[in-house]
C-alpha positions, -999 to +999 in steps of 0.1 A: +000+000+000+014+034-010+012+062+016-012+090+007+002+125+013-005+160+001+021+177-021+044+204-008+038+228+009+008+211+025+032+182+034+064+193+050+084+164+064+105+187+085+075+196+107+079+163+126+117+167+129+115+201+145+120+192+182+132+162+202+097+155+214+083+154+179+111+132+167+106+108+196+068+107+190+072+097+154+102+073+156+094+041+139+121+018+154+134+018+190+162+000+207+157-013+243+178-031+269+156-062+263+170-065+228+206-072+240+225-104+244+260-100+259+287-124+247+311-132+276+345-150+272+356-174+299+390-185+311+404-206+339+416-192+372+404-171+401+400-133+399+415-137+364+409-110+338+427-114+305+424-085+280+417-095+244+442-074+225+422-071+193+390-062+212+398-033+234+376-032+265+368-070+262+383-094+287+383-131+293+369-137+327+374-165+353+343-181+366+340-159+397+342-128+376+318-142+350+293-147+378+298-110+387+294-100+351+261-119+349+249-101+380+259-068+365+240-077+333+209-087+352+210-054+372+212-035+339+182-054+325+201-074+299+181-106+296+207-130+282+244-136+283+262-159+259+293-179+270+324-186+249+353-205+265+391-200+261+402-236+263+435-247+276+455-259+245+466-289+266+430-304+265+424-297+228+423-329+207+414-341+172+383-358+188+372-327+207+362-348+238+365-318+261+334-303+243+310-326+262+330-329+294+304-321+322+333-303+340+345-282+311+348-244+315+314-236+299+294-262+318+309-251+352+301-215+343+265-223+334+260-240+368+277-212+387+258-184+370+224-201+372+230-208+410+239-171+417+219-152+391+189-174+383+169-147+365+193-142+337+191-166+307+223-183+298+231-190+261+259-212+250+279-218+218+276-253+202+306-258+180+339-277+183+364-250+174+373-241+210+382-277+217+396-287+183+433-293+177+426-281+141+406-250+150+376-260+130+339-262+140+338-299+130+359-330+132+387-331+107+401-362+089+427-359+062+419-322+058+381-329+053+356-315+078+332-344+085+295-336+087+277-366+102+304-375+127+305-339+138+267-338+143+270-368+167+297-349+186+276-317+187+246-336+201+268-349+230+279-313+235+244-299+234+231-325+259+260-317+284+251-280+282+214-286+286+221-309+316+243-281+331+213-258+329+217-237+297+185-219+287+194-214+251+218-235+229+234-217+200+246-241+173+271-221+153+288-249+134+268-249+102+268-287+098+239-301+079+212-318+100+225-307+134+193-289+145+171-319+139+195-342+157+199-319+187+161-313+190+154-350+189+181-358+215+169-330+238+134-342+237+144-378+244+166-367+273+138-347+289+152-313+280+120-303+263+122-266+275+157-260+262+156-234+234+177-235+202+188-202+187+204-215+154+231-197+136+212-205+105+229-181+081+265-178+091+288-165+065+325-173+058+334-138+068+366-118+073+350-101+103+356-129+128+393-125+134+393-109+169+368-135+181+392-162+172+419-145+192+395-144+222+388-181+221+423-192+212+414-206+178+435-183+156+468-202+158+451-236+157+430-230+125+444-248+095+428-237+062+395-219+061+358-226+069+344-221+034+332-257+030+307-252+058+301-215+063+281-196+037+294-179+006+291-141+012+277-137-023+246-158-016+211-145-005+186-172-014+206-199+002+202-181+036+164-184+033+167-221+025+189-226+055+166-207+078+136-227+065+154-260+071+165-251+106+130-239+116+115-271+101+140-292+122+130-275+155+149-243+159+130-218+181+150-188+169+174-180+140+204-159+136+223-141+108+260-137+113+279-113+108+255-084+113+259-051+096+273-064+063+243-087+061+214-064+071+197-073+038+196-109+049+182-100+083+154-082+066+146-110+042+146-136+069+122-117+091+099-108+062+099-144+049+094-163+081+083-140+109+103-161+134+123-146+162+153-133+143+187-122+157+220-109+144+255-111+158+274-078+158+307-097+155+341-090+169+353-073+137+324-049+137+330-041+173+367-035+168+362-012+138+337+010+156+359+012+187+391+018+168+376+046+148+362+062+179+395+059+198+412+077+169+386+105+170+373+096+135+337+093+146+315+097+177+318+062+192+287+065+214+265+076+185+279+051+161+274+023+186+237+032+191+231+038+155+246+005+145+224-014+169+193+006+158+200-005+123+196-042+133+162-034+148+152-014+117+161-044+095+137-066+115+159-082+141+143-090+175+176-088+193+214-085+188+244-102+203+268-073+209+299-067+230+286-032+235+257-046+256+266-033+291+276+002+278+244+004+257+222-008+286+237+019+308+230+046+282+195+034+276+187+033+313+199+069+316+175+079+289 
C-alpha cells in the first residue's frame, strides 16, 4: 500500500523533525535493553581477567568474575548472556572430547551463573572450534571436515550443556542436519524446554578475526571454513537454510555477521516472521571502537546507530559486545 500524502507545501516532512519531542513521538524503530545479548569470554583461574588485544575493552573472565558479570548484566536489565570459552590448549584434541565434558569451562560457568543469578538466561555456543586441535567447528580427517560424525559430537555437547542448565543453545557450526539431531536428542533426554537459537545463516566472513583471538582458535586454525560456512555472495541460500532449521526444530534463528548482512536479516524476518537475531561480531565491534578511539567518529552515537540498524532491519535482538555500555546509556535515557 502506497502512503497517501499531500504535495508540498501542504506536506512538510520537516514539521515532525523540528523538536526532540516530535522526533521521539514519530520514531518508527526503537532499541531497548531487552534487545541485547551480551557475549562473555571465559578463562580458567580465580580473579583472572585477560584482556583481548584485538578487542579493546573486552576481557576473558574467570568463573567468579563471569558470575559477577552476569549479576551486573541482570542489574542492567540485559536478559541474556552468551558464554564462549578459552580452552587450555593442553586439552584440545582431534576428537574434541572436552566439548562434552560435564566439568569443562562452559558447563561449570553455566551452573555457577544459574546458581547465583537465576533470573538471567544463559546461552551457549555449540561448535567444536574451542576444543579442536585443528581450530575447525567440526571433526577433521585428512583435511576434510566431516559432517555426520561432527553432528554426533555436537549432540553430545548440546546434551551436556542442557544438563548443566543452559537456557538457550546456539549451534554455530553450520553442519547439515544438526538442528534436527539436537532437538530429537533434547526431547528424548527430557530437556523439552531448552531453546535452540540456530546460527542458521552464518557466512564465511573476514570479520571474525578478533573473536578467534579471544577463544584461542587463531593459531590452531588450518585452512579456512568455506566448506561449511556460507558464501558471502549468496542470499537465497540463507532463506533455504533458515527454512530448514525452523523445520528441524529451531526456536529462533540468527544471521552472522550483522551489519554487512542487514539485507539478509530483513529478508529472513519478512519471509518467516520467526524470532530473528543478528550477531554484531568482533570485527564490527573492533572497527567502531578503533575509529572512535582515533577520533574519526563519535563512538557512542555510532554504537547506538549500528544497533538501531539491526532493529530497523527486522531483528528481534542483537548479540553485541557493547551490551553493558548500551544498557547503561538506555537506562539513563
